[in-house]
N, C-alpha and C positions, 0 to 999 in steps of 0.2 A: 867480854860482856856486851850484850846486845845495847843497840842506843834507845832513849826514850823514843815514843811514840811520837810521829809528829801527825800522820793521817792513818783514821780508821773507819772504812767503808766496807759495801759490799762491791765489785766489779759481775756485773750481770749480761749475760747475752752479748759475746765479744764475735763480731766479724774481723775476719780476720784475711784480708787479698795482699797475696804476695809475689814481688815481684823482683826478675833479677835486676841489676842495675850496671853499669862500667864505676867498678872499685873507684875510679880518680874524681867521682863527683861529692863522694863522700868524705874524704880528704880535708874538706874544710869545717867539716863538722865533728870530725874525728877528737876527741879528748887527748891533752896529753897521757901519755904512759899506756894508751888503750892499744890493744890491733883489733884488725876486723877479725872476728868470729865467722868465717864465711860454712856455707852447705854444699857438700860435695861441689868446692871449689867455686862456691859461686858466690858473688858480694849480693844479698838479699834489702828489700826494705816492706815493711807491711803497710798497709793502712787499715787503720783499726778503727771501730767505731764501736761504742758500747754504753751502757749506765753507770753512773754514779749512783747510789743508793745506802742509806740511813750512813750519809757523811758526818763524820767528826774531826774539826781538826784541833789539834790540842788542846782534845778530851771535849770539845764544844762540840755541838749541833748548833752552826749558826742558822740565825730566819734565814729562806727561800734558799737556801744553798746546801740541803739537805739531801737531795734526789735531783737528776740531771744528765746531761748527755757528754758524752766525749767520743770528736773526733782525733785520731795521730797519728802522723807518718815518723816512722822508727825504723832503725837499725841498729845493728846487734854486732858488739863489740866484747874480747876478753880483756881482764887485768890481774897480770901476775903481782899480786903483793909480795914477793918473796919466798913463800911455803905452799902456794895453792893458786891455780887460776880461775876467778870468778867471770861468769859469763853475765852479761849485762846488755841495755840499750838504751842507747842513746837518741833523745826525740829531735828530730830536724823540726817540727811544728802541733801544735796542740791547740784544739777551738777547744772552747766549752761557751756556755751561753749567761758564765756571772763572773763577773769585773772583778769579786772579791777573791775568785781563784786562783785569776790573770795575776794580781796584785801581789799577794802573798807567795807564789809558786814560782814567780819572773824573779823578785828579791831575794828570796831566803835559797832557792836551788838552782836558780840563772837556768830557769827552762823558759822554752820558748812557746808560751802560751799568748791566745787573743781569746776575745769574745764574739762571739757572734750571734745571732737568732739562731737557733737551733728549734727541730721539735726530731720525736722519731714515732713508729709504730711498728707494733705486734699483731701479724695475721695470721690466721690458722689457715694451712694450704690443703692441696687433695694428699693423699695418700699418706697419712702422716708425718705428715711434714710441717715447720714453721716459716713464717714472710719474717724477717728483721731488716728494721729500713732505719739510719740514719741521715736526716738532711741536716744541713744548715744554708742561709742565706748570706750570699756574697754577690756585691757589686746588681742586687737588686733580684739575683737569680738563687736559686732554690738548689744545691750541689747534693747529690745522693750517692752513699756507701749500704749497699745493705746483699741481704742472701737468705737464700730459702733452704733451710737446715730440716734435718730428719728428727724426730724425735726421739729415737730409739739412740739413747746416749752410750758411749762404750769409754773404758779408760784408755790413756794415752801410751800408748806403746814403747818401751825404750829403743830407743834409738832411730824412731821414727821423725820424719818430715815435722808432723806437730810438734813432738819434745823438742826441737830443734829451736822454732819460733813458741811457743808455749813456755815455755820451762828458762827463761831469764831471772833470775831474783836480786838482779843488781840495777842500780841506775847511774849513769856517767853522763856528766854536763862540763862543757868546755869553762871553765874561769878566766884562763890566760893561754900564751903558749908555754907555760911551765907548771899550770896548778888546775886540775880534776877537783869536781866537785862527787862525790860519791854516796852512793846510798841505799837501802836493804827495804828490798819489798817481798813481801812475806805471805804466801797462801797456800794450800795443799792444789796437789796435781789437778785439772781440771779435767773433766769426763767433755768429750767432744759429741757434732754429731753431723754423721758429712752431706757435704752442700751439694746440693742439686743444682742449683741456680747462681747466682751474683750479678750485682750491678753496679758498678760504678762511673757516673756521671759527673763531671765536675771540672772547671776552669783550672786546671794543674798550674800553667803558668801562670797565673792571678796568685796560686796560694803559695806555689811553692819557687816558682823562677824558674825560666827555659830551659836551665840544662836539667832537671829533672823531666820535664813533659813528656821527651819523643819513650823514656820507660816505662813513663805512668799507663800511658795511652798503646800501649802494648797490652794484650792477654798476658794475665798473672800466671806465675809458673804452680800455683794451689791456690787454695781458697778454703778458710777453714771457721767452722761456728765452734765456742768455747761457753759453755754454760756457765761459767764464773765459781765465783765463792768469798765469803770474808776475806779481806786484804789488812794487811799493816804495811805503810809506810815510815820507816824508823828516820829519826834523825840526821841532816846529813854529816860529812866529814869533809875537811880536803885536803887530799892529798898532792904534793907539790915533788914532782917527778927531778932525779936524779939527788935529792936531800936523805 
């Protein structure tokens, strides 16, 4: 039986830059009971920027917390519940411009949100393309994540790199060495547009630590744009490993 709704919204205009990393740097973040979900034997992290729109938390549209940007850094895991493997994402860091989101998500879901000044833009580009840009201000500097993507949208192909990155429908957070928070994320399969150009200009060490910096300063292995859709985040459940 599905859990009750915690959050309902639209996730729109997702920009995702994907980087290969040494799996060892993800070990401190990996929740108990999960294993890394690898793509062709590679451990990947994704820098993700997108818009929250028409947001409701516990069924309520909270004033000034309905439409806002998010930028996050995430990686991918699998969890076996005794009958099936579930594919999920783990968030190393999430940035939003709204302090209430930080308070709720960090306390209820043990997420890793922080509130920073943010802005975003959508600009028409040549040859039937659109530029999407997400920015956040840290230590007096505007950081950037963006992409120029084709307006011609296509469905995700089974077995593709896009499917691996975009279609993880569970979230996992570490609560303790033996406890993990699991929650379900529901949405339709998204359409994508081919990325022509991308930008990522950020103080990686200040954001995520020195261990991550060398990997995010290399070229990404892939860059994706997804148009997004309505989403539902279900109430979370605690998993005790070994119980």
